[in-house]
N, C-alpha and C positions, 0 to 999 in steps of 0.2 A: 504494500500500500504506500502511495506517495502523497505528499502534501505540497501545496503551492503557496501557503501563507509565508511571506518573507520573514516574519519574526518567529515562526513556529519551529520547534525542534524537529529534525527529520524523523519520520516514522520508518522509512525504508530508504537505505542508501545504496547507490549503485557505484561500487568501487571499480576503478580501472586498474590495469596491471601496475603494480608498484615497481618503480625503478629508482630507488633513493640515490641521492647524490648527483643526479644528472640535471636537475633543474627543469625537468620536463613536466611542467605543471598540468598540461592538458591530459597527459597520460595518467598522472597521479591523482587528479581531482576526484573528489567524492561529491556527488551532486544530489540535490533534492528537486525533482522536476516540478514544473508549473502544471497543476492539475487541470485547469480549464483548457489549456493548450493541448494537454495530453488527451482530454476528452474530444477535442476537435480532431486530433490525429486519429483516434480510434474510429470516429465517424467517417473520416476520409478513407480509412482502410476498408470499412464496411461498404462504403459506396463504390470503391474500386472493385470489390468482389461482385457487387450487383452489376456494374457496368461490364465486367468481363462476361458475366452470364448473358447480359443483353447482346453483346457482340455475337454470341453463339446462337441465340434463338430469335433475335429480332432482325429482320432484313430491311428495315426502313433506312432510308438514306437522306442525308442533308449535304448538299454541295459535294457529292461524290464520295462521302464517307459515312460510316454508320452513325446513327443519331447518338450512340453511346460513346463515341470516341472523345468528344469534347469534355463531357463530365468525367471521364476516366483520366484525361490529362490533368484537369484541374484538381481532381482528388489526389493524384500522385504528387503534383506540385505543392499543394497546400499541406499534404501530409509530411513531406520532406522538410519544407520550410518551417512548418509548425513545430516539428520535433527539434529542429535546430534552435528555434526561438525559445522553446521550453527549456532546453539545456542552458542557453545563454542567460536567460533571466534567473536561473538558479544560482549563478555565480555571485559571490559576495560583491556588493557594490553600493554606493551611495544612491539614495533615491529609489530603493528597492520597492517600497510600498507603491510609489507612483508607477514604476514599470510593471509591477504585478497587475495593477488595474488596467494599464495599457495592454498587457497581454490578454486580459479578459475581453477587452474591446475587440482585439484582433481575433480572438477565438469566436466570439459571437457573430461578428460581421462576416468572418470567413465561412462559418457554417451556413449563414443566411444566403450569402452570395452563391456558394457552390450548390446549396440546396435548390435554389431557383434555377440554376443551370441544369441540374438533374431533372427538375420538374418539367422544364421546357423540352428537354430531350425526350422524356417519357411521352410528352404530348406530340412529339414529332415536329416541333417548331424551333425557331431560333431564339436564343437568349439575348445576347448583346446586340444593341443597335436596332432592335426590332421595332418598326414604326407602325405595326398593325393596331390602330387605335380602336377597332371594333371588337377586340378581344379583351375582356376584363381581366383575365388571368395574365395576359401579356402586359397590360397596363400596370398591374401589381408588380410584375417582375421588373419592369423598368424603374418603378419607384424604389424598389429594393436596391437596384444597382446605383441609382442616383444618390442614395444615402450610404450604402454599404461600402462602395469603392472609396469615397472620400474618407470614410471611417478607417478603413485599412491603411490608407496612405498617411493620414494624420497620426495614427498610432505608431506607425513605423518611423515617421520623421521624429516624433518626440522620443521614442526609444533610442534612436540614433543620437539625438542631441544630448540626452542624459548620459549615455555611455561613452560618447566619443572622447571625452576628456579624462576618462578614468583608466587606471591601470588594472586590467583584468588578468589574473593569473600571472604568467610570465610575459616577457616582451614579445616573443613571436605570436603567442595566442592573442594578446591585446591588439597587435598590429593587424592580424587576420580579421578579428572581430570588427575593429574600427573601419577598415577598408571594405569588408564584406557588407556591413550595414549601409555604408554610403553607396555602394554599387547597387544594393537592393532597392534603396530609395530612388536612385536614378532610374532603375529599370521600371519601377512603378510609375514614375513621372512620364517615361516614354510611352506607357500605355495610353496616356491622354492624347498623344499624337494621333492615335488611331481614329479619334473623332473628327479629324480634319482630312481624311482620305477621300471623302465624297460619297454620294449615295450609290446604291446598286440595287437592281431588281433581281430577286431570286425566287425560287419555288421551295415551299416546305415539303415535308415527306408525303403529304397528300396531294401535292400538285398545285396548291393555292399560291397565287402570286403575292409576294411580300416585299415591301420596301425596307431595306436596311439603310439607316442614315449614315453609316460609315462601315469600315472594315479594317482588316489588317494588311491587305495587299495593296501595294503602290504600283500603279501602271503609269505609263507616260500620259501627258495631257491629251485630252480628247477621248478618254475611256470612261466617261460618265455613264452611270447606270449599267455598265457591263457587270455581270456576276463574277467579278474578278476573284473573289475568295473561293470560287469553285473551279478555278482553272487548275491544270495539272500541278502536282506538288511532289515533294520528296517522299520516299517510303517512311512509314511510322510517324514522322513529325508532320507531314503534309505541308511543310514550308514550301512556298511557291517556287516553281522552277520557270515561271514566265515573267514575274515582276519582283519587285522588292517585297520583303515581308517583315513587318515591324514586330512580329512575335520573336524573331531571332535575337535582336538586342535585348528584348524583354526577358527572354530565357537566360541569356548570358549574364545579365546583371543580377537577376534573382538568385541564381545558383552559384555565383562566384564565391559566396561565403562558405559553402560546403567544400568547394575545391581548395580554398585557402586553408581551411581548418584541416582538411586531409593532408595538405602539404606540411602543416605543422607537425602532425603525427608522424609522417614519413621522415621528416628531418630529425625528429627526436629518436626514432628507431635507428637512423643511420649514424647518430652521434657517436656511439661506442666504436664504430668501425672507422670513422673519419674524424681525427682529432680536432680539425679546425671547426667542426660543427658543435663541439662540446660547449663552447661559450654561447649563451643564449643571445648575445648581441649579434653573433654571426648568423644565427638562424633568423633573427629578426630582420637583418639586412636582406636575406634571401626572400623572406615573406614580403618585404617591402617591394622588392623588384618584381615578384610575381603579381602583387597587387597592381603595380603600375602596368604590367602586361595585360591584366584583366581589364583595367580601365581603358587602355588603348584598344583592346579587342572590341570592347563594347562600343567605343566611338567608331571604330572602323566598320563594324557590321551595321550600325545605325546609319552612318553616312552612305553605305552601300544600298541599304533598303530605301532611303529617301531619294536615291537616284534611280529608283525603279529597276534595280539590278538584282537578279537572283543570286543567292549565295553560291550556287553551283556553277554559275556562269560569270565569273568576275572578268572585268576588262583589264587591260594592261596596267592602268594606273592603280587599280585596287590590288593587283598582284604585287606591284612594286612596293606599295605601302605595307602590305603584309610581310613581304620579304624584309623591308627595313625594320618592321616591328620585331621580327624574329631575331635579326642581327642585334638590335638595340638591347633586347632582353638578354641575349647571350652575352653581350659585352658588359652589361651591368652585373650579371651574375659573376663574370670573371673578375670584375672590380671588387665585388663583395668578397670573393674568395681570397684575392690578394690582400685586401685590407684585413681580413680575419687572420691570415697567415702572419702578417706584420704584427698584429696585436698579440698573437700567441708567442712570437719570437721575442717581442719586447717584454712580455710578462716573464718569459723564461730567463731573459738576461737580468731582469730586476731581482728575481729570486736568487739567481746565481751570485749576483753582487751582494745581496743581503747575507747569504750564508758564508761567503768567503771572508 
């Protein structure tokens, strides 16, 4: 049993593998998870199972994919992010009571938003941007989005602002959390850009014509009212292979925090084998470089999408910028390595001078 009250003593603790003396706080931390967010995660897991069943037994389609694909994606995304946030808010920090309630806001609004997406999928209709004003259920859904999405965004911004100036666990973990939260907020803000992509006329699963006031696909000028979100896409993700797709930078930014925290764990595991990584300052430098790489990647795929360019069909300029990004990250990692080696040699010389 877990508890989420910030001042309560933990009823059940989740210990990670102990590796004393290495300064690897993320691996060593014992956490008390945020119960409302865990409840949201459990509901998302249940919804994912329902959606998987729907994929097997329900042949209705929306824009060329099963009606259950969208709620499945949202259930998985909210489940992963909610679990990350539940762990993050369990860490000791100032303002924990405020962040606990912000976590509650995130959990409630997340359940409402994804629940409405699942409801519309079960009805064989569209959730976001649906302008069918003759349908009272759809009108209710749009009101939920109009209030729920800003609630999610505001709660995330406030959590980021409260935690961004605090030292959480060790330096590498703190840097991963600070950068990851900032990138997640940026990704949520990018979601608002979808509202400016223009209208499109589409058909729901029953063949009824529906006007969507916006979408996620960006096509060149002159493509007004084309059902652009139903054009060919990549396998699994269905990201557009015809135009730009704003879901790509949205995805990159939202899940960068998981990638950065995974990098923290990997670096801690490698520290016993590679002496230069044993100093947490060295690992923090590496995480900083990776965070810059994530931010640059987010900007690059956003810029590519706004230019109505598919991810899988980059032009020469995009490829050149991507190549420059890879080289820059590799160069900065090299600098971080050399700096850490110098720090290690300097510390060794000082110890030698002290003992001699």
